N, C-alpha and C positions, 0 to 999 in steps of 0.2 A: 605481763602475764607470767613470765618465768619467775619473777621475784615473789609473787604471791602464791604461785601454785607449786613450783618445783624447788626453789632455792633452799627451803628448809631442809630437805634431804640431800639435794645435789649441790652441796657447797663443799669447799675444801675442808678437810678435817673430820669428815664423817666416814662411817663404814660403808657407805654406798659406793658402788663401782663408779669411777669417773665417767661421765657421759662420753668423753672422747674415746673411751675404750669399748663402748657398747656397739654391738652389731647394728642395732636399729638406727643409730645416728649415722653410721658409716655405710649403710646399704645404698645401692644405686636408686632405690625407690623409697618414698616416704611412708608407704602404707603400714609397715610394721610399727614405726614410731607413733603414728596417728592412732592405731588400734590399741597399743599399749597405754598411751595417754588416756584415751577415752574409756577403755574397759578395765585397765589395771592388769596386774599379774598376781596370781595366787602363789604363795610361798611353796617352793618344792618340798616334798615330803621330808620331814626331819629338819627343816630350816625355817624356823618361825620368823626370823628377821629379814628374809630375802624376798619380800613381797613388794608390790607397788599398788597404791590405791588407785581406784578409777576416778576420773574427773568428768562425770556426765554433765556437769553444769556448764562446761565450756561450750561456747557456740562454735559453729563451723568456722567462722572467721577467726576466732581465738585459737582454735586448733591449728589452722593454717599458719597464722602468725607465729605461734609457739614453735611449730615444726621448723619453719624457716629460720627463726632466731637460733634455735638449738643447733641446727646444722651449721649455721654461720659462726656461732660462738665456740662450738666445741669440736670442730674439725677444720682441716684445711682443704676439704673436698669442695667441688663446685656446688652451687645452689641447686636444689632440686627443681626440675620442671614439673608442672602438673600437680602441685600440691593440692590445689582446690579440687581437682577431679579425684585425686586419691582420697581426700577427706569425704567427698560425696559417696564414694564406694564404701568407706568404713562406716559411715553413718546410715547407709541404706538398710 
C-alpha cells in the first residue's frame, strides 16, 4: 500500500519532509495520520508545493495497515493500539 500510494512523494531525495519527522507519525494516537491520509492537506497560503493529496479510495483496512506500517517503518515508537477504532472514527 505504501509503495503504490505514498512512496512517490515520501522517498529519500524528495523535498517532502521525512515521515520520521512528522508529528502525525509520532503522536500517541493514529487519528491525525489517518485523517491526513484519507482527506489530504491543503497547501498553506503562499506555499503551492506543501500539500498532500487525499486518498479516498483506500478502504478502512488499507488505512489501518498503512498507518501501522508507517509507524513501524518511520519511527522507533511502539505500535499504536486501537488503529481500527481510530479509522472508524475518521471515516464516520
